[in-house]
MARTI-979067 format. One record per residue (C-alpha): residue number from 1; x negated, y, z. Coordinates in nm, 4 decimals. Example, Ala and Ser with C-alpha at 12.3 -4.5 7.8 and 13.67 -1.06 7.14 Angstrom:
BEGIN
pt pos->1; u->-1.2300; v->-0.4500; w->0.7800
pt pos->2; u->-1.3670; v->-0.1060; w->0.7140
END
This chain:
BEGIN
pt pos->1; u->10.9526; v->1.1535; w->-3.2469
pt pos->2; u->10.8697; v->1.5244; w->-3.2461
pt pos->3; u->10.9170; v->1.5308; w->-2.8617
pt pos->4; u->10.6613; v->1.2655; w->-2.7528
pt pos->5; u->10.3572; v->1.4777; w->-2.7829
pt pos->6; u->10.4984; v->1.7431; w->-2.5915
pt pos->7; u->10.6080; v->1.4999; w->-2.3275
pt pos->8; u->10.2486; v->1.3492; w->-2.3227
pt pos->9; u->10.0844; v->1.6787; w->-2.2828
pt pos->10; u->10.3206; v->1.7735; w->-2.0077
pt pos->11; u->10.2415; v->1.4493; w->-1.8208
pt pos->12; u->9.8469; v->1.5002; w->-1.8710
pt pos->13; u->9.8710; v->1.8689; w->-1.7377
pt pos->14; u->10.0789; v->1.7510; w->-1.4299
pt pos->15; u->9.8003; v->1.4878; w->-1.3612
pt pos->16; u->9.5330; v->1.7397; w->-1.4033
pt pos->17; u->9.6855; v->1.9786; w->-1.1590
pt pos->18; u->9.7240; v->1.6934; w->-0.9279
pt pos->19; u->9.3757; v->1.6216; w->-0.9348
pt pos->20; u->9.2704; v->1.9953; w->-0.9141
pt pos->21; u->9.4881; v->2.0226; w->-0.6028
pt pos->22; u->9.3509; v->1.7126; w->-0.4450
pt pos->23; u->8.9910; v->1.8113; w->-0.4859
pt pos->24; u->9.0852; v->2.1551; w->-0.3162
pt pos->25; u->9.2681; v->1.9910; w->-0.0169
pt pos->26; u->9.0054; v->1.7199; w->0.0350
pt pos->27; u->8.7161; v->1.9862; w->0.0155
pt pos->28; u->8.8989; v->2.2134; w->0.2699
pt pos->29; u->8.9492; v->1.9306; w->0.5111
pt pos->30; u->8.5675; v->1.8227; w->0.4974
pt pos->31; u->8.4526; v->2.1791; w->0.5095
pt pos->32; u->8.6602; v->2.2232; w->0.8276
pt pos->33; u->8.5542; v->1.9034; w->1.0020
pt pos->34; u->8.1746; v->1.8949; w->0.8992
pt pos->35; u->8.0960; v->2.2392; w->0.7890
pt pos->36; u->8.0256; v->2.3621; w->0.4312
pt pos->37; u->7.6362; v->2.2854; w->0.4154
pt pos->38; u->7.6932; v->1.9414; w->0.5359
pt pos->39; u->7.9272; v->1.8256; w->0.2720
pt pos->40; u->7.8242; v->1.7077; w->-0.0728
pt pos->41; u->8.0082; v->1.7277; w->-0.3996
pt pos->42; u->7.9881; v->1.3217; w->-0.4012
pt pos->43; u->8.1905; v->1.3419; w->-0.0654
pt pos->44; u->8.4264; v->1.5661; w->-0.2144
pt pos->45; u->8.5058; v->1.3517; w->-0.5215
pt pos->46; u->8.5009; v->1.0322; w->-0.3272
pt pos->47; u->8.7655; v->1.1726; w->-0.0728
pt pos->48; u->8.9692; v->1.2867; w->-0.3608
pt pos->49; u->8.9446; v->0.9334; w->-0.5248
pt pos->50; u->8.7730; v->1.0660; w->-0.8563
pt pos->51; u->8.4312; v->1.0127; w->-1.0104
pt pos->52; u->8.1566; v->1.2741; w->-0.9434
pt pos->53; u->8.1516; v->1.3952; w->-1.3126
pt pos->54; u->8.5414; v->1.4523; w->-1.2614
pt pos->55; u->8.4526; v->1.6999; w->-1.0011
pt pos->56; u->8.2469; v->1.9079; w->-1.2467
pt pos->57; u->8.5390; v->1.9117; w->-1.5062
pt pos->58; u->8.7099; v->2.1422; w->-1.2617
pt pos->59; u->8.4475; v->2.3342; w->-1.0663
pt pos->60; u->8.0919; v->2.4533; w->-1.1648
pt pos->61; u->7.9633; v->2.3734; w->-0.8096
pt pos->62; u->8.0673; v->2.3436; w->-0.4429
pt pos->63; u->8.0430; v->2.7218; w->-0.4143
pt pos->64; u->8.2794; v->2.7717; w->-0.7073
pt pos->65; u->8.5250; v->2.5426; w->-0.5475
pt pos->66; u->8.4947; v->2.7438; w->-0.1985
pt pos->67; u->8.5398; v->3.0570; w->-0.3880
pt pos->68; u->8.8650; v->2.9304; w->-0.5522
pt pos->69; u->8.9876; v->2.8095; w->-0.2245
pt pos->70; u->8.9402; v->3.1181; w->-0.0142
pt pos->71; u->9.0847; v->3.3364; w->-0.3026
pt pos->72; u->9.3932; v->3.1021; w->-0.2916
pt pos->73; u->9.4383; v->3.1323; w->0.0865
pt pos->74; u->9.3753; v->3.5111; w->0.0814
pt pos->75; u->9.6139; v->3.5640; w->-0.2048
pt pos->76; u->9.8931; v->3.3755; w->-0.0214
pt pos->77; u->9.8334; v->3.6022; w->0.2639
pt pos->78; u->9.8502; v->3.9330; w->0.0568
pt pos->79; u->10.1713; v->3.8045; w->-0.1324
pt pos->80; u->10.3410; v->3.7642; w->0.2089
pt pos->81; u->10.1844; v->3.9590; w->0.4836
pt pos->82; u->10.2220; v->3.7767; w->0.8209
pt pos->83; u->10.4613; v->3.8541; w->1.1119
pt pos->84; u->10.7506; v->4.0232; w->0.9180
pt pos->85; u->10.9165; v->4.0708; w->1.2330
pt pos->86; u->10.6362; v->4.3005; w->1.3727
pt pos->87; u->10.5927; v->4.6754; w->1.3351
pt pos->88; u->10.4012; v->4.7598; w->1.0209
pt pos->89; u->10.0770; v->4.8799; w->1.2038
pt pos->90; u->10.0858; v->4.5448; w->1.4028
pt pos->91; u->10.1069; v->4.3606; w->1.0725
pt pos->92; u->9.8185; v->4.5333; w->0.9060
pt pos->93; u->9.6111; v->4.4314; w->1.2080
pt pos->94; u->9.7259; v->4.0662; w->1.1860
pt pos->95; u->9.6632; v->4.0555; w->0.8117
pt pos->96; u->9.3034; v->4.1752; w->0.8508
pt pos->97; u->9.2405; v->3.9426; w->1.1384
pt pos->98; u->9.3760; v->3.6451; w->0.9552
pt pos->99; u->9.1713; v->3.7262; w->0.6489
pt pos->100; u->8.8612; v->3.7677; w->0.8521
pt pos->101; u->8.9171; v->3.4337; w->1.0141
pt pos->102; u->8.9499; v->3.2640; w->0.6755
pt pos->103; u->8.6074; v->3.4187; w->0.5673
pt pos->104; u->8.4125; v->3.3867; w->0.9070
pt pos->105; u->8.3037; v->3.0191; w->0.8682
pt pos->106; u->8.1279; v->3.1104; w->0.5525
pt pos->107; u->7.9678; v->3.4376; w->0.6415
pt pos->108; u->7.6207; v->3.2817; w->0.5786
pt pos->109; u->7.7177; v->3.2236; w->0.2286
pt pos->110; u->7.8623; v->3.5437; w->0.1274
pt pos->111; u->7.5782; v->3.6985; w->-0.0586
pt pos->112; u->7.5360; v->3.3783; w->-0.2673
pt pos->113; u->7.9046; v->3.3569; w->-0.3519
pt pos->114; u->7.9293; v->3.7439; w->-0.4345
pt pos->115; u->7.6464; v->3.6977; w->-0.6727
pt pos->116; u->7.8236; v->3.4025; w->-0.8254
pt pos->117; u->8.1536; v->3.5667; w->-0.8473
pt pos->118; u->7.9926; v->3.8735; w->-1.0161
pt pos->119; u->7.8188; v->3.6542; w->-1.2642
pt pos->120; u->8.1017; v->3.4180; w->-1.3422
pt pos->121; u->8.4212; v->3.6482; w->-1.3189
pt pos->122; u->8.7409; v->3.4646; w->-1.3567
pt pos->123; u->8.9976; v->3.6569; w->-1.5799
pt pos->124; u->9.2985; v->3.5315; w->-1.3705
pt pos->125; u->9.1574; v->3.7105; w->-1.0694
pt pos->126; u->9.2095; v->4.0375; w->-1.2448
pt pos->127; u->9.5460; v->3.9712; w->-1.3630
pt pos->128; u->9.8017; v->4.2419; w->-1.2734
pt pos->129; u->10.0342; v->3.9738; w->-1.1621
pt pos->130; u->9.8039; v->3.8964; w->-0.8959
pt pos->131; u->9.8736; v->4.0280; w->-0.5382
pt pos->132; u->9.6031; v->4.2612; w->-0.4197
pt pos->133; u->9.4926; v->4.4190; w->-0.1049
pt pos->134; u->9.5693; v->4.7507; w->-0.2151
pt pos->135; u->9.9269; v->4.6608; w->-0.2985
pt pos->136; u->9.9783; v->4.4672; w->0.0223
pt pos->137; u->9.8560; v->4.7444; w->0.2325
pt pos->138; u->10.0374; v->5.0171; w->0.0380
pt pos->139; u->10.3621; v->4.8190; w->0.0932
pt pos->140; u->10.2864; v->4.7883; w->0.4585
pt pos->141; u->10.2039; v->5.1569; w->0.5044
pt pos->142; u->10.5343; v->5.2410; w->0.3147
pt pos->143; u->10.7300; v->5.0124; w->0.5506
pt pos->144; u->10.5564; v->5.1929; w->0.8438
pt pos->145; u->10.6918; v->5.5028; w->0.6930
pt pos->146; u->11.0350; v->5.3968; w->0.6785
pt pos->147; u->11.0075; v->5.2709; w->1.0416
pt pos->148; u->10.9062; v->5.6101; w->1.1672
pt pos->149; u->10.5639; v->5.4741; w->1.2660
pt pos->150; u->10.3515; v->5.6474; w->0.9966
pt pos->151; u->10.3616; v->6.0026; w->0.8692
pt pos->152; u->10.6033; v->6.0452; w->0.5821
pt pos->153; u->10.3838; v->6.3036; w->0.4031
pt pos->154; u->10.0649; v->6.0851; w->0.3634
pt pos->155; u->9.9916; v->5.9102; w->0.0328
pt pos->156; u->10.0392; v->5.5418; w->0.0899
pt pos->157; u->9.8009; v->5.4329; w->-0.1852
pt pos->158; u->9.5159; v->5.6497; w->-0.0726
pt pos->159; u->9.5680; v->5.5313; w->0.3052
pt pos->160; u->9.5717; v->5.1691; w->0.2051
pt pos->161; u->9.2530; v->5.2333; w->0.0014
pt pos->162; u->9.0795; v->5.3763; w->0.3175
pt pos->163; u->9.1800; v->5.0745; w->0.5244
pt pos->164; u->9.0374; v->4.8405; w->0.2506
pt pos->165; u->8.7056; v->5.0602; w->0.2704
pt pos->166; u->8.6726; v->5.0031; w->0.6310
pt pos->167; u->8.7421; v->4.6408; w->0.6251
pt pos->168; u->8.4924; v->4.6031; w->0.3194
pt pos->169; u->8.2400; v->4.7897; w->0.5475
pt pos->170; u->8.2873; v->4.5423; w->0.8274
pt pos->171; u->8.2329; v->4.2591; w->0.5802
pt pos->172; u->7.9046; v->4.4237; w->0.4467
pt pos->173; u->7.7951; v->4.4476; w->0.8125
pt pos->174; u->7.8803; v->4.0838; w->0.8819
pt pos->175; u->7.6719; v->3.9601; w->0.5792
pt pos->176; u->7.3753; v->4.1705; w->0.7117
pt pos->177; u->7.4105; v->4.0436; w->1.0317
pt pos->178; u->7.4384; v->3.6763; w->0.9261
pt pos->179; u->7.1223; v->3.7054; w->0.7154
pt pos->180; u->6.9250; v->3.8141; w->1.0245
pt pos->181; u->7.0396; v->3.5348; w->1.2224
pt pos->182; u->7.0194; v->3.1581; w->1.1822
pt pos->183; u->7.3438; v->3.0064; w->1.0189
pt pos->184; u->7.5968; v->2.9791; w->1.2743
pt pos->185; u->7.9712; v->2.8944; w->1.1809
pt pos->186; u->8.0782; v->2.9252; w->1.5533
pt pos->187; u->7.9713; v->3.3166; w->1.5758
pt pos->188; u->8.2911; v->3.5106; w->1.7057
pt pos->189; u->8.4847; v->3.7155; w->1.4395
pt pos->190; u->8.4585; v->4.0938; w->1.5115
pt pos->191; u->8.8104; v->4.1357; w->1.6154
pt pos->192; u->8.7046; v->4.4243; w->1.8631
pt pos->193; u->8.5609; v->4.6154; w->1.5466
pt pos->194; u->8.9027; v->4.5517; w->1.3572
pt pos->195; u->9.1131; v->4.6912; w->1.6525
pt pos->196; u->8.8849; v->4.9723; w->1.7205
pt pos->197; u->8.8562; v->5.1066; w->1.3595
pt pos->198; u->9.2401; v->5.0615; w->1.2947
pt pos->199; u->9.3181; v->5.2556; w->1.6316
pt pos->200; u->9.0676; v->5.5428; w->1.4894
pt pos->201; u->9.2290; v->5.5363; w->1.1536
pt pos->202; u->9.5864; v->5.5306; w->1.2773
pt pos->203; u->9.5453; v->5.8636; w->1.4615
pt pos->204; u->9.5668; v->6.0125; w->1.1096
pt pos->205; u->9.8490; v->5.8069; w->1.0204
pt pos->206; u->10.0750; v->5.8079; w->1.3430
pt pos->207; u->10.3781; v->6.0179; w->1.3365
pt pos->208; u->10.3034; v->6.3146; w->1.5773
pt pos->209; u->10.5245; v->6.3375; w->1.9145
pt pos->210; u->10.4894; v->6.6948; w->1.9473
END
């Protein structure tokens, strides 16, 4: 008899998690096919086969759902940076490019989403157990040091912070540019600036051949 409440609670939590995941999956599908602005909360709820009110049991708004969706996707990239067979310097380049591609379709929403995130911080986002850009880049730089690509005497954490600062600067530039132009989710990503900036920064990281 004492196990029954726990069993019921467990099933309820599993059902809740399935609904949460289904809302995220259906919202992502709709955003990619129709664009964020064209999708309504009603459409997301109907596609996930739940009532509109159920949507608001999980997310405060469509922007809140998008923030969680992007956070989850970027955390997955940081936890396991892509192209493990590639050199560390190329892995950093690919990581930045993939993060950029996740953010690019929502560039015109960046200021609104940033303001929402600052006014509604989620404690789990700040958990030390969560992978961060700093940890991912520090690990890749140390990997490059072990491969003989980066100088062994540099501080990997500080170098990683500099790379993050450059990428954040590009994101800010993109936000400003988006606000001066009509919303256009087909705008090309600034891959050229990622490559150019990393090439410049790597001149202070690459192992000297002299």
